DRENDREN-492531 format. One line per field, with one value per residue (C-alpha): residue in three letters; residue number from 1; y, x, z. Coordinates in steps of 0.5 Angstrom, whole numbers. Each point is the difference from the previous one (the first is absolute). Layout:
BEGIN
aa: [ALA; ...] $
i: [NUM; ...] $
c2: [Y; ...] $
c1: [X; ...] $
c3: [Z; ...] $
END
This chain:
BEGIN
aa: [MET; GLY; SER; ASP; ALA; LEU; ARG; TRP; GLY; LEU; TYR; VAL; GLN; VAL; PRO; PHE; CYS; GLN; THR; LYS; CYS; THR; TYR; CYS; ASN; PHE; HIS; THR; GLY; VAL; VAL; PRO; ARG; ASP; ARG; TYR; GLN; PRO; TYR; ALA; ASP; ALA; VAL; CYS; ARG; GLU; ILE; GLU; ALA; ALA; THR; ARG; ASP; LEU; ARG; PHE; ALA; ALA; ASP; THR; ILE; TYR; PHE; GLY; GLY; GLY; THR; PRO; SER; LEU; LEU; ASP; ALA; ALA; SER; LEU; GLU; LYS; ILE; LEU; GLY; THR; LEU; ARG; ALA; ARG; PHE; SER; ILE; ALA; ASP; PRO; GLU; VAL; THR; LEU; GLU; ALA; ASP; PRO; GLU; THR; ILE; SER; ARG; GLU; LYS; SER; ALA; ALA; TRP; LEU; ALA; ALA; GLY; PHE; ASN; ARG; ILE; SER; LEU; GLY; VAL; GLN; SER; PHE; ALA; ASP; PRO; GLU; LEU; LYS; ALA; SER; GLY; ARG; MET; HIS; ARG; GLY; ALA; ASP; ILE; PHE; SER; ALA; ALA; THR; SER; LEU; ARG; ALA; ALA; GLY; PHE; ASP; ASN; VAL; SER; MET; ASP; LEU; ILE; ALA; GLY; LEU; PRO; HIS; GLN; THR; PRO; GLU; SER; TRP; GLU; ASP; SER; VAL; GLY; GLN; LEU; LEU; ALA; LEU; ARG; PRO; GLU; HIS; VAL; SER; ILE; TYR; MET; LEU; GLU; ILE; ASP; GLU; GLY; SER; ARG; LEU; GLY; ARG; GLU; SER; LEU; ALA; GLY; GLY; ALA; ARG; TYR; GLY; ALA; LYS; ASP; VAL; PRO; PRO; ASP; ASP; ALA; ILE; ALA; ASP; PHE; TYR; GLU; LEU; ALA; CYS; THR; ARG; LEU; ALA; SER; ALA; GLY; TYR; GLU; HIS; TYR; GLU; ILE; SER; ASN; TRP; ALA; LEU; PRO; GLY; ARG; ARG; SER; ARG; HIS; ASN; LEU; LYS; TYR; TRP; GLN; ARG; ALA; PRO; TYR; LEU; GLY; VAL; GLY; ALA; GLY; ALA; HIS; SER; PHE; ASP; GLY; ALA; THR; ARG; TRP; ALA; ASN; VAL; HIS; ASP; SER; ALA; GLY; TYR; VAL; ALA; ALA; VAL; GLU; ARG; GLY; ASP; PHE; PRO; ARG; GLU; GLN; ILE; GLU; ALA; VAL; THR; SER; GLU; GLN; ALA; LEU; ASP; GLU; GLU; LEU; PHE; LEU; GLY; LEU; ARG; GLN; LEU; GLU; GLY; ILE; ASP; LEU; ALA; ARG; ILE; GLU; ARG; ASP; TYR; ASN; VAL; ARG; LEU; ARG; PRO; ARG; LEU; ALA; PRO; LEU; LEU; ALA; GLN; GLY; LEU; VAL; GLU; LEU; ASP; GLY; SER; ARG; LEU; ARG; LEU; ALA; PRO; SER; ARG; LEU; THR; VAL; SER; ASN; GLU; VAL; PHE; VAL; GLU; LEU; LEU; SER] $
i: [1; 2; 3; 4; 5; 6; 7; 8; 9; 10; 11; 12; 13; 14; 15; 16; 17; 18; 19; 20; 21; 22; 23; 24; 25; 26; 27; 28; 29; 30; 31; 32; 33; 34; 35; 36; 37; 38; 39; 40; 41; 42; 43; 44; 45; 46; 47; 48; 49; 50; 51; 52; 53; 54; 55; 56; 57; 58; 59; 60; 61; 62; 63; 64; 65; 66; 67; 68; 69; 70; 71; 72; 73; 74; 75; 76; 77; 78; 79; 80; 81; 82; 83; 84; 85; 86; 87; 88; 89; 90; 91; 92; 93; 94; 95; 96; 97; 98; 99; 100; 101; 102; 103; 104; 105; 106; 107; 108; 109; 110; 111; 112; 113; 114; 115; 116; 117; 118; 119; 120; 121; 122; 123; 124; 125; 126; 127; 128; 129; 130; 131; 132; 133; 134; 135; 136; 137; 138; 139; 140; 141; 142; 143; 144; 145; 146; 147; 148; 149; 150; 151; 152; 153; 154; 155; 156; 157; 158; 159; 160; 161; 162; 163; 164; 165; 166; 167; 168; 169; 170; 171; 172; 173; 174; 175; 176; 177; 178; 179; 180; 181; 182; 183; 184; 185; 186; 187; 188; 189; 190; 191; 192; 193; 194; 195; 196; 197; 198; 199; 200; 201; 202; 203; 204; 205; 206; 207; 208; 209; 210; 211; 212; 213; 214; 215; 216; 217; 218; 219; 220; 221; 222; 223; 224; 225; 226; 227; 228; 229; 230; 231; 232; 233; 234; 235; 236; 237; 238; 239; 240; 241; 242; 243; 244; 245; 246; 247; 248; 249; 250; 251; 252; 253; 254; 255; 256; 257; 258; 259; 260; 261; 262; 263; 264; 265; 266; 267; 268; 269; 270; 271; 272; 273; 274; 275; 276; 277; 278; 279; 280; 281; 282; 283; 284; 285; 286; 287; 288; 289; 290; 291; 292; 293; 294; 295; 296; 297; 298; 299; 300; 301; 302; 303; 304; 305; 306; 307; 308; 309; 310; 311; 312; 313; 314; 315; 316; 317; 318; 319; 320; 321; 322; 323; 324; 325; 326; 327; 328; 329; 330; 331; 332; 333; 334; 335; 336; 337; 338; 339; 340; 341; 342; 343; 344; 345; 346; 347; 348; 349; 350; 351; 352; 353; 354; 355; 356; 357; 358; 359; 360; 361; 362; 363; 364; 365; 366; 367; 368; 369; 370; 371; 372; 373; 374; 375; 376; 377; 378; 379; 380; 381] $
c2: [0; 6; 8; 4; 8; -1; 1; -7; -1; -4; -4; -4; -6; -1; -6; 0; 2; -1; -4; -3; 4; -5; 3; 1; -5; 3; -4; 3; -3; 1; -1; 0; 8; -2; -2; 7; 2; -5; 1; 8; -3; -4; 5; 4; -5; -2; 8; 0; -6; 2; 6; -1; 1; 4; 7; 2; 6; 0; 5; -5; -4; -4; -5; -4; -8; -1; 5; 3; 5; -6; 1; 5; 7; -2; -6; 4; 5; -4; -3; 7; 3; -7; 2; 7; -2; -5; 4; 7; 2; 7; 3; -6; -3; -4; -4; -5; -4; 0; -3; 6; -4; 1; 7; 5; 6; -2; -5; 5; 6; -7; -1; 6; 1; -6; 4; -4; 5; -4; -4; -5; -2; -6; 2; -5; 2; 4; -5; -3; -7; 0; 0; -5; -5; 1; -1; 8; 1; 9; 2; 7; 4; -2; 3; 7; -1; -3; 7; 4; -2; 0; 7; 3; -4; 5; -6; 4; -6; -6; -6; -2; -7; -4; -6; -1; -7; -2; -4; 4; 6; 3; 6; 5; -2; 0; 7; 2; -3; 4; 6; -1; -1; 7; 3; -1; 3; -5; 2; -7; -5; -8; -3; -9; -4; -6; -5; -8; -5; -7; 5; 3; -3; 4; -2; -8; 0; 4; -4; -6; 2; 1; 5; 1; 7; 3; -3; 0; 7; 3; 4; -1; 1; 4; 5; -1; 4; 5; 2; 0; 5; 4; 1; 3; 5; 2; 1; 3; 6; 1; 1; -6; -2; -7; -2; -8; -5; 0; 7; 7; 6; 7; 4; -1; -6; -6; -6; 1; -7; -4; 3; -2; -7; 2; 3; -6; 4; -3; -2; -4; -4; -2; -5; -6; -1; 7; 0; 4; 2; 4; 0; -6; -5; -2; -4; -1; -2; -6; 1; -3; 6; -6; -3; 7; 2; -6; 1; 6; -1; -6; 6; -3; 4; -2; 0; -6; 1; 5; 0; 5; 3; -2; 5; -3; 1; 7; 1; -3; 5; 6; -2; -2; 4; 7; -1; 1; 6; 5; 4; -7; -1; 3; -6; 2; 0; -7; -2; 3; -3; -7; 1; -4; 2; 1; 3; -6; -3; 6; 1; -5; 4; 6; -3; -2; 6; -2; 4; 7; 3; 7; 1; -5; 1; -6; -1; -4; 2; 5; -5; -7; 1; -5; -5; 2; -7; -3; 5; -2; -7; 1; 5; -5; -7] $
c1: [0; 3; 0; -3; -1; -8; -2; -4; -6; -1; -6; -2; -5; -4; -4; -5; -8; -6; -4; 2; -4; -3; 1; 9; 5; 6; 4; -3; -3; -4; 5; 0; 2; 6; 4; 0; 6; 4; -1; 2; 5; 3; -1; 4; 5; -1; 2; 6; 2; -2; 4; 6; 5; -4; -3; -5; -4; -8; -6; -6; -2; -6; -3; -5; -3; -4; -2; 6; -5; -1; 7; 0; 4; 6; 1; -1; 5; 5; 1; -1; 6; 4; -1; 2; 6; 2; -1; 1; -7; -2; -8; -3; -7; -1; -7; -4; -6; -5; -7; -5; -2; 6; 1; -1; 3; 5; 2; 0; 5; 5; 0; 3; 3; 5; 1; -6; -3; -4; -6; -3; -6; -4; -7; -3; -7; -4; -6; -1; -2; 6; 3; -2; 0; 7; 3; 1; 0; -2; -7; 0; -1; 6; 3; -1; 1; 8; 0; -2; 6; 5; -2; 0; 8; 2; 0; 0; 1; -5; -2; -5; -3; -6; -1; -6; -2; -2; -5; -7; 2; -5; 1; -3; 4; 7; -2; -2; 7; 4; -4; 1; 7; 1; -4; 6; 5; 6; 6; 0; -4; 1; -6; 1; -4; -2; 4; -2; 6; 2; 3; -6; -5; -5; 4; -1; -6; -3; 4; -3; -7; -1; -4; 4; 3; -6; 4; -7; -1; 7; -2; 1; 6; -2; -4; 7; 2; -5; 2; 7; -1; -6; 6; 4; -5; -2; 7; 2; -5; 2; 7; 4; 5; 0; 7; 1; -6; -3; 3; -2; 3; -2; 6; 6; -2; 2; 3; 7; 2; -5; 3; 6; -3; -3; 7; 4; 4; 4; -4; 1; -5; 1; -5; -4; -1; 3; 3; 6; 3; 7; 0; 3; -3; -6; -1; -6; 0; -3; -8; 0; -1; 3; 5; 1; 2; 4; 5; 1; 1; 5; 4; -2; -2; -8; 0; -3; 1; 5; -1; 5; -4; 2; 0; -7; -3; 2; -3; -6; -1; 2; -7; -4; 2; 1; -7; -4; 3; -6; 6; 2; 8; 6; -1; 6; 5; -2; 1; 7; 2; -3; 3; -8; -5; -6; -4; -3; -2; -4; -3; -6; -1; 0; -5; -5; 0; 3; 6; 2; 7; 1; 8; 3; -4; -4; -6; -6; -7; -4; -6; 3; 3; -5; 3; 7; 2; -3; 5; 6; -1; 0; 5; 6; -3] $
c3: [0; -2; 2; -6; -1; -1; 7; 3; 2; 6; 2; 7; 0; 6; -2; 6; -1; 5; -5; -7; -5; -5; -6; 2; -3; 4; 4; 8; 5; 6; 7; 7; 2; 4; -6; -4; 6; -2; -7; 0; 3; -5; -5; 3; 1; -8; -2; 4; -3; -8; 1; 5; -6; -4; 0; -5; -2; 1; 1; -1; 6; 0; 5; -3; 1; 3; 4; 4; 5; 3; 3; 6; -2; 4; -5; -6; 2; 3; -8; -3; 5; -2; -8; 2; 4; -7; -6; -2; -1; -2; -2; 2; -2; 6; -1; 6; -4; 6; 0; 2; 7; 3; -1; 6; 2; 4; -5; -5; 4; 1; -6; -3; 6; -2; -7; -5; -4; -4; 1; -4; 2; -2; -1; -6; 1; 4; 0; 6; -4; -5; 6; 5; -6; -1; 6; 2; 8; -3; -2; -4; 7; 2; -6; 1; 7; -1; -6; 6; 5; -6; -2; 7; 2; -7; -5; -7; -4; 0; -5; 0; -5; -2; -3; -6; 0; 8; 1; 0; -4; -4; -5; 6; 5; -4; -2; 8; 1; -5; 2; 7; -1; -3; 5; 4; -5; 1; -3; -4; -3; -1; -3; -2; -3; 3; -1; 0; 0; 5; 4; 4; 3; -3; -7; 2; 2; -7; -5; 3; 0; 7; 4; 6; 2; -5; -6; -4; 2; -4; -6; -6; -4; -5; 6; 4; -6; 0; 7; -1; -7; 5; 5; -5; -2; 7; 2; -7; 2; 7; -2; 1; -5; -2; -1; 1; -2; 8; 3; -1; 4; 1; -3; 3; 4; -4; 4; -1; 3; -4; -5; 1; -1; -8; -1; 1; 6; 5; 7; 6; 4; 6; 4; -1; -8; -1; -8; -2; -6; -2; -7; -2; 6; 3; 6; 6; 6; 4; 0; 7; 6; 6; -6; -1; 6; 3; -6; 2; 7; -3; -3; -7; -6; -1; -7; -4; -7; -4; -7; -5; -5; -7; -6; -3; 7; 0; -6; 2; 7; -4; -5; 6; 5; -4; -5; 8; 0; -5; -3; -2; -2; -5; -5; -3; 7; 1; -7; 0; 7; 0; -8; -3; -5; 4; -6; -3; 6; 1; -6; 1; 7; -4; -5; 6; 3; 6; 1; -4; -2; -1; -2; 4; 6; 1; 4; 2; -4; 6; -2; 0; 8; 1; -3; 1; 3; -7; -4; 4; 0; -10; 2; 3; -3] $
END
């Protein structure tokens, strides 16, 4: 892992939740609270071990999960302090993912004092039936209470997300959720379309034709696409810039950390299941949190996979990560850097109106964002 003139992103994985959402396909779990502190201590030890002989410059820190806001403020502050002691950090964007029901005015003030300056709030929906069916702990009223607490504490950079396609979602309830989110006017918004796959309980049930977890009440694909399109229209009218397939921001409030992923900048991940990338190699930590803590306590690096990125893989990443950004990619630069000709491969996509080419700037067609995965599959095949 080599140092670089680029500023790195730092990611801290906290894989704990109060409940497991029915649609979740992440490696997270519900564990006793007495496992939180040993985990936080292990993260600090991993940071120290990973940077013993190296020093990086970094400008973004992101605590994700899971639900990082379940950790007490002192643990979060200790992890942040360890990062600051080991990295050269200037003008950082420091994000904490939090669920609405975990937020209070006291916690919000403690987070701000610890050094967090951005909160990513897991909203998902404002409709209680949708939240209940999805296994969420919060209700619509909790979102407004959380927003009030964060603003009162002094947070001026808040992100909120919604999921299009939750069980029991209707055009009316979706429009209401979008409207209530806009009334709170977060600086950043993420809109995700529900994924049905084997990685979640809801996905497995739906694929098996079952009815548990509201599987029979998931809106059809065309309705989910309509929900997404409505959100695009409403957010644009409210002054939000659509800068990535699933992300919008008020001017100057794009997620600096997540942009590193889409632009293939280096980042270091710590914690169970965290991933890292230094520009040439990707590696991941063990997913099991108990196994992770045990490895760190033994003095072992908790990595379970290390992979050198081939030129072919890097090219694929340039394409599908770059095209997630609405500004697109510089096709001429990529063809030059990788010594390839991509225009013949693009011809059928251009003919179908799936992508647009303006000079050397290639981007997804704005009207085809809901089928982006199909475009990527065809482009990379």
